[in-house]
C-alpha positions as CSV (number, residue, x, y, z in Angstrom):
1,M,-0.2,-7.7,-19.2
2,P,1.0,-10.6,-21.3
3,H,-0.7,-10.9,-24.7
4,K,-4.0,-12.6,-24.5
5,D,-6.7,-12.9,-27.2
6,S,-9.9,-14.9,-27.9
7,E,-9.6,-17.8,-30.2
8,S,-12.8,-16.8,-32.0
9,P,-14.6,-13.4,-32.4
10,V,-16.5,-12.3,-29.3
11,F,-18.4,-9.2,-28.3
12,H,-17.4,-7.9,-24.9
13,I,-20.5,-6.3,-23.4
14,L,-19.7,-3.7,-20.7
15,P,-22.7,-2.0,-19.2
16,Q,-21.7,1.2,-17.3
17,L,-23.7,3.8,-15.4
18,Y,-22.5,7.1,-14.1
19,N,-24.1,8.1,-10.8
20,P,-22.5,10.9,-8.7
21,Y,-25.4,11.1,-6.2
22,E,-24.7,10.0,-2.6
23,D,-28.4,9.4,-1.9
24,I,-28.5,6.8,-4.7
25,S,-26.5,3.8,-3.6
26,L,-25.5,0.5,-5.1
27,S,-28.5,-1.3,-3.7
28,N,-30.8,1.2,-5.6
29,I,-29.4,0.3,-9.1
30,T,-30.3,-2.7,-11.2
31,L,-29.6,-3.7,-14.8
32,V,-32.8,-5.4,-15.8
33,C,-32.3,-5.8,-19.6
34,A,-29.5,-6.4,-22.1
35,E,-30.6,-7.4,-25.5
36,V,-29.1,-7.6,-29.0
37,V,-31.0,-7.6,-32.3
38,P,-29.5,-9.7,-35.1
39,Q,-29.1,-8.6,-38.7
40,D,-32.2,-8.8,-40.8
41,S,-34.5,-9.1,-37.8
42,T,-36.5,-7.0,-35.4
43,Q,-36.7,-9.7,-32.8
44,S,-34.5,-9.0,-29.8
45,I,-32.5,-11.7,-28.0
46,S,-31.6,-11.4,-24.3
47,V,-27.9,-11.6,-23.4
48,L,-28.4,-10.7,-19.8
49,P,-26.6,-13.3,-17.6
50,E,-28.7,-15.0,-14.9
51,D,-26.1,-14.1,-12.4
52,V,-25.7,-10.4,-13.4
53,V,-24.1,-8.3,-10.6
54,V,-23.7,-4.5,-10.5
55,R,-20.5,-3.2,-8.7
56,Q,-18.4,-0.2,-8.2
57,P,-15.1,-1.6,-9.4
58,Y,-13.2,1.6,-10.0
59,P,-11.5,3.8,-7.4
60,N,-14.0,6.5,-8.5
61,A,-17.2,5.2,-6.9
62,N,-19.4,7.2,-9.3
63,Y,-19.0,4.5,-12.0
64,Y,-21.2,1.4,-11.8
65,V,-20.4,-1.6,-13.9
66,A,-22.5,-4.7,-14.5
67,G,-20.7,-8.1,-14.6
68,T,-21.3,-11.6,-13.3
69,T,-20.7,-13.3,-10.0
70,D,-17.1,-14.2,-11.1
71,R,-16.3,-11.4,-13.4
72,K,-16.4,-7.7,-12.6
73,M,-16.1,-6.1,-16.0
74,G,-19.0,-7.2,-18.1
75,W,-19.3,-10.5,-20.1
76,D,-18.8,-11.6,-23.7
77,I,-20.9,-13.4,-26.3
78,P,-19.9,-15.1,-29.6
79,V,-20.2,-12.9,-32.6
80,D,-20.4,-13.8,-36.3
81,V,-18.4,-11.1,-38.0
82,D,-20.3,-11.7,-41.3
83,A,-23.6,-11.2,-39.6
84,P,-23.0,-9.3,-36.3
85,P,-25.8,-7.9,-34.1
86,K,-27.0,-4.5,-35.4
87,W,-27.9,-3.0,-32.1
88,L,-27.6,-3.5,-28.3
89,D,-30.1,-2.3,-25.7
90,F,-29.6,-1.8,-22.0
91,R,-32.3,-0.9,-19.5
92,W,-31.4,0.2,-15.9
93,E,-33.8,0.8,-13.1
94,V,-32.8,3.2,-10.3
95,Q,-34.9,3.5,-7.1
96,M,-35.1,7.2,-6.4
97,P,-34.6,8.6,-2.8
98,P,-37.7,9.4,-0.8
99,D,-37.1,13.1,-0.9
100,S,-36.6,13.2,-4.7
101,P,-38.5,15.9,-6.5
102,A,-39.7,13.3,-9.0
103,A,-43.1,11.8,-8.1
104,Q,-42.1,8.4,-9.4
105,E,-40.2,5.9,-7.3
106,T,-38.3,4.4,-10.2
107,L,-36.1,6.0,-12.8
108,T,-35.8,3.9,-16.0
109,I,-32.7,4.4,-18.1
110,S,-32.6,3.0,-21.6
111,H,-29.6,3.0,-23.8
112,R,-29.4,1.8,-27.5
113,F,-26.1,1.3,-29.2
114,I,-26.1,1.0,-33.0
115,L,-23.2,-1.4,-33.6
116,E,-20.6,-1.5,-36.3
117,F,-17.9,-4.2,-36.2
118,N,-14.5,-4.0,-37.9
119,L,-12.3,-7.1,-37.7
120,T,-8.6,-6.2,-37.5
121,Q,-5.3,-8.1,-37.2
122,Q,-5.0,-6.9,-33.6
123,G,-7.3,-9.6,-32.2
124,H,-10.8,-11.2,-32.0
125,V,-12.3,-9.1,-29.2
126,F,-14.9,-6.4,-30.0
127,S,-15.1,-4.5,-26.7
128,M,-17.2,-1.6,-25.5
129,D,-14.3,-0.7,-23.2
130,Q,-12.4,0.8,-26.2
131,S,-14.7,3.9,-26.0
132,D,-13.3,4.8,-22.6
133,T,-10.0,5.9,-24.1
134,F,-9.6,9.6,-24.9
135,Y,-8.3,8.9,-28.4
136,D,-11.2,6.7,-29.4
137,K,-13.7,8.7,-31.5
138,N,-16.8,7.0,-30.0
139,A,-18.7,8.7,-27.2
140,R,-18.0,6.8,-24.0
141,A,-20.4,3.8,-23.7
142,I,-21.9,5.0,-20.4
143,S,-25.4,5.7,-19.3
144,F,-26.3,8.5,-16.9
145,V,-28.7,9.1,-14.0
146,A,-29.1,12.7,-15.0
147,V,-28.5,14.5,-18.4
148,D,-26.9,17.4,-16.5
149,D,-23.9,15.2,-15.8
150,I,-23.0,14.7,-19.5
151,D,-20.2,16.8,-20.8
152,E,-17.6,16.8,-23.6
153,S,-15.3,14.4,-21.7
154,F,-18.0,11.8,-22.2
155,T,-19.3,12.7,-25.6
156,K,-15.9,13.6,-27.2
157,G,-17.7,15.4,-30.0
158,D,-19.5,12.3,-31.2
159,K,-22.6,13.6,-33.0
160,S,-24.3,10.3,-32.9
161,F,-24.8,10.6,-29.1
162,R,-28.3,11.8,-28.2
163,S,-30.2,12.0,-24.9
164,Y,-33.9,12.3,-24.2
165,R,-36.1,12.6,-21.2
166,M,-39.1,10.3,-21.0
167,D,-42.5,10.6,-19.3
168,C,-43.7,7.0,-19.7
169,P,-41.9,5.2,-18.2
170,Y,-40.4,8.0,-16.3
171,G,-36.7,8.2,-17.1
172,L,-34.0,8.8,-19.7
173,T,-33.2,7.4,-23.1
174,F,-29.7,7.5,-24.8
175,Y,-28.8,6.6,-28.4
176,Q,-25.3,6.4,-30.0
177,T,-23.4,4.6,-32.7
178,L,-20.6,2.4,-31.5
179,R,-17.9,1.6,-34.1
180,L,-15.8,-1.3,-32.7
181,N,-12.4,-2.3,-33.9
182,S,-11.3,-5.8,-32.8
183,C,-8.4,-6.1,-30.4
184,A,-7.0,-8.6,-27.9
185,W,-8.1,-9.0,-24.3
186,S,-4.8,-7.8,-23.1
187,D,-5.3,-4.5,-25.0
188,L,-8.3,-3.6,-22.8
189,I,-7.8,-1.2,-19.9
190,C,-10.7,-2.7,-17.9
191,M,-9.0,-6.1,-17.7
192,S,-6.6,-4.7,-15.1
193,E,-9.5,-4.0,-12.8
194,E,-10.5,-7.7,-12.5
195,G,-8.0,-8.5,-9.8
196,V,-7.9,-5.1,-8.1
197,T,-8.9,-4.9,-4.4
198,L,-10.3,-1.5,-3.5
199,L,-10.1,0.3,-0.1
200,R,-13.9,0.0,0.4
201,D,-13.6,-3.8,0.0
202,I,-11.2,-4.1,2.9
203,E,-11.9,-4.8,6.6
204,P,-9.4,-2.4,8.3
205,A,-7.1,-3.7,11.0
206,K,-8.1,-2.8,14.6
207,S,-4.4,-2.7,15.5
208,F,-1.1,-3.1,13.8
209,Q,1.3,-5.9,14.9
210,T,3.8,-5.6,12.0
211,H,5.9,-2.9,10.4
212,V,5.2,-0.5,13.3
213,P,8.9,0.5,13.7
214,L,9.2,1.1,10.0
215,H,6.2,3.4,10.0
216,R,7.6,5.4,12.9
217,E,11.0,5.6,11.3
218,N,9.5,6.9,8.0
219,A,8.8,10.3,9.6
220,C,11.1,12.9,11.1
221,I,8.4,14.4,13.3
222,E,4.9,13.5,14.7
223,V,2.0,15.9,14.0
224,P,-0.1,16.5,17.1
225,A,-3.6,15.0,16.9
226,D,-5.3,18.4,17.4
227,V,-3.4,19.9,14.5
228,L,-4.4,17.1,12.1
229,Y,-8.0,17.2,13.4
230,Q,-8.3,20.9,12.9
231,A,-6.8,20.7,9.4
232,I,-9.4,18.1,8.4
233,C,-12.2,20.2,9.9
234,N,-11.0,23.3,8.1
235,T,-11.4,21.6,4.7
236,R,-15.2,21.1,5.4
237,V,-15.7,24.8,4.7
238,E,-17.1,25.3,1.2
239,V,-14.3,26.7,-1.1
240,D,-14.4,28.1,-4.6
241,F,-10.8,28.0,-5.7
242,E,-9.6,28.0,-9.3
243,I,-7.0,25.4,-10.4
244,G,-3.7,26.6,-9.1
245,E,-5.2,28.2,-6.0
246,Y,-5.8,25.2,-3.7
247,D,-2.7,25.8,-1.6
248,R,-4.9,28.5,-0.1
249,S,-7.1,25.8,1.5
250,P,-7.5,26.6,5.2
251,G,-6.8,22.9,6.1
252,L,-3.6,22.8,4.0
253,Q,-2.4,26.1,5.4
254,R,-3.0,24.8,9.0
255,L,-0.8,21.8,8.4
256,C,1.8,23.6,6.4
257,H,2.0,26.4,9.1
258,W,2.7,23.8,11.7
259,W,5.3,22.1,9.6
260,N,7.0,25.4,8.7
261,E,7.4,26.2,12.4
262,N,8.4,22.7,13.7
263,A,10.2,20.7,11.0
264,P,13.5,19.6,12.5
265,V,15.4,20.3,9.2
266,L,15.3,24.1,8.8
267,G,15.8,24.0,5.1
268,T,12.5,22.0,4.7
269,R,10.3,24.7,6.3
270,R,8.8,25.7,3.0
271,A,5.7,23.6,2.7
272,A,2.6,24.6,0.6
273,F,0.7,21.3,0.4
274,I,0.8,17.7,1.3
275,T,0.1,14.2,0.2
276,L,-1.7,11.9,2.7
277,W,-1.1,8.2,3.2
278,C,-2.7,5.9,5.7
279,R,-2.3,2.3,6.9
280,V,-5.4,0.2,6.6
281,E,-4.4,-3.5,6.7
282,D,-1.7,-5.0,8.9
283,D,0.8,-5.1,6.1
284,D,3.6,-3.0,4.6
285,W,1.4,-0.7,2.4
286,Y,0.1,2.8,2.6
287,W,-3.3,3.8,1.0
288,S,-3.5,7.2,-0.6
289,G,-6.0,9.8,0.6
290,W,-6.8,10.4,-3.1
291,D,-8.9,7.6,-4.4
292,E,-7.4,7.4,-7.8
293,C,-3.8,7.0,-6.5
294,P,-2.4,3.5,-6.1
295,E,-1.1,2.1,-2.8
296,W,2.5,2.8,-1.9
297,G,5.0,0.4,-0.3
298,M,6.1,1.6,3.2
299,E,9.7,0.8,2.4
300,N,9.9,3.5,-0.3
301,I,10.3,6.3,2.1
302,Q,13.6,4.8,3.4
303,K,14.5,3.5,0.0
304,Y,14.4,7.0,-1.6
305,G,15.5,8.9,1.5
306,L,12.3,10.9,1.9
307,R,12.1,10.8,5.7
308,N,12.9,14.5,6.1
309,R,9.8,15.6,4.3
310,C,7.4,13.3,6.2
311,A,5.4,13.6,9.4
312,R,3.3,10.9,10.9
313,W,0.3,10.8,13.1
314,G,0.2,7.7,15.4
315,D,0.7,4.4,13.7
316,F,-1.8,5.3,10.9
317,V,-0.9,8.4,8.9
318,I,2.1,9.7,6.9
319,L,2.0,13.2,5.5
320,E,4.5,14.2,2.8
321,F,5.1,18.0,2.5
322,F,5.8,19.7,-0.8
323,Q,6.8,23.1,-2.1
324,R,4.7,25.2,-4.3
325,Q,4.5,23.9,-7.9
326,V,7.3,25.1,-10.2
327,S,6.9,25.6,-13.9
328,Q,9.8,24.4,-16.1
329,Q,10.2,26.2,-19.4
330,E,12.6,23.8,-21.1
331,V,10.9,20.5,-21.7
332,A,10.3,18.6,-25.0
333,Q,6.6,19.6,-25.4
334,G,6.5,23.0,-23.9
335,V,5.9,24.1,-20.4
336,S,5.6,21.4,-17.7
337,T,4.9,21.6,-14.0
338,E,7.4,19.9,-11.6
339,I,6.3,18.8,-8.2
340,V,9.1,19.0,-5.6
341,G,9.3,18.0,-2.0
342,V,10.3,20.4,0.7
343,D,13.5,18.4,0.8
344,G,14.3,19.4,-2.7
345,K,13.8,15.9,-4.1
346,G,11.4,15.5,-7.1
347,Y,8.1,13.9,-6.8
348,T,6.8,14.0,-10.4
349,D,6.9,16.0,-13.6
350,T,3.3,16.2,-14.6
351,G,3.7,17.0,-18.3
352,F,1.1,19.8,-18.0
353,A,1.4,23.6,-17.7
354,R,1.1,25.2,-14.3
355,E,-2.4,26.5,-15.1
356,D,-3.6,23.0,-15.9
357,V,-2.5,21.1,-12.8
358,D,-2.9,21.6,-9.0
359,E,-1.7,18.8,-6.7
360,A,-3.0,20.9,-3.8
361,Y,-6.5,20.2,-5.1
362,H,-5.9,16.5,-4.4
363,A,-4.4,17.3,-1.0
364,H,-7.4,19.5,0.0
365,Y,-9.9,16.7,-0.8
366,S,-7.8,14.0,0.7
367,L,-8.1,15.9,4.0
368,R,-11.8,16.6,3.6
369,D,-12.6,13.0,2.7
370,F,-10.4,11.4,5.4
371,P,-13.2,10.6,7.9
372,K,-15.2,8.8,5.1
373,R,-12.2,7.1,3.4
374,F,-10.4,6.0,6.6
375,P,-13.2,5.8,9.2
376,F,-11.3,3.6,11.7
377,A,-8.3,6.0,11.7
378,W,-10.7,8.9,12.1
379,E,-12.2,7.3,15.2
380,R,-8.8,6.8,16.6
381,L,-7.9,10.4,15.9
382,L,-11.0,11.6,17.7
383,S,-10.2,9.4,20.7
384,A,-6.7,10.9,20.8
385,L,-7.9,14.5,21.2
């Protein structure tokens, strides 16, 4: 992103809520209050925009972010660096599902941030987004629907982060100190999300008129509909694998057994897991079965000569097949795990030791979530049985 800064100091307010519960949806969540308290005062000032909108702007749909009608990732207010606000308060209201064990219909979530501002030469933007980086010492500036969801990846050892349950009103309260160093807009990770289109925002094509020959040429074999269907169904069985064991997934083993018996190039019959890609729009892009993986241009399979490790189903799905992960001992920072296709061509060097990475984990859940992530392709697969 080209360098972009604010001409004068601003406070970038970024309300975030973590909600991993499927029975609590976007329509159940409202940000009802955002207030700052100036220095030498106890009187709060509302900074909640009239057009505040809560969205799920990240591939991981568990993260909810408040913005405005024309801005996904929060909003900003002017700030006097000589007399900045001393704290910021958020209040969320969450409508609880009818079968919730709580007697109350509404969960109130309050979050107070004690603010410290440090103006640097990097820029004029004080952003709550900085807490989302692993190297920042602040606990992540995120509120929670349940305290059981809070772990070290969020708190990062920040002793200022505290959480309490409340009875009146029923809900949760969070406190933390937020030490903000100024930066430029272009330094913020969240800015890259403003123009991103997510899969759940797209109306899938009912049929494909373009790039059909390219899709078919991208695979050396077609997987039967019943094999793919059974593999997906097999992943719905509850599993309890450790990291490094997900190539034992019944769904992955079903697909890899089929490949290892039928792949036209005998030397590639050594599959242990897959990556899954699916067409959604009538364009030249594949969407990944794993929600945190970016789209992939259809031309890349031909460009990099990957056809002999790919199978397709119909005009929708491409499956790439991979060998078991291999640990390399000779790398700059110790052991690293290399991911290699069944064709012997590299896919990625993860930079992590074998015990810390498992690409088959992503493959297992890509299959399991296929009906939900690609519902139109799933319907077509069912009709093909």
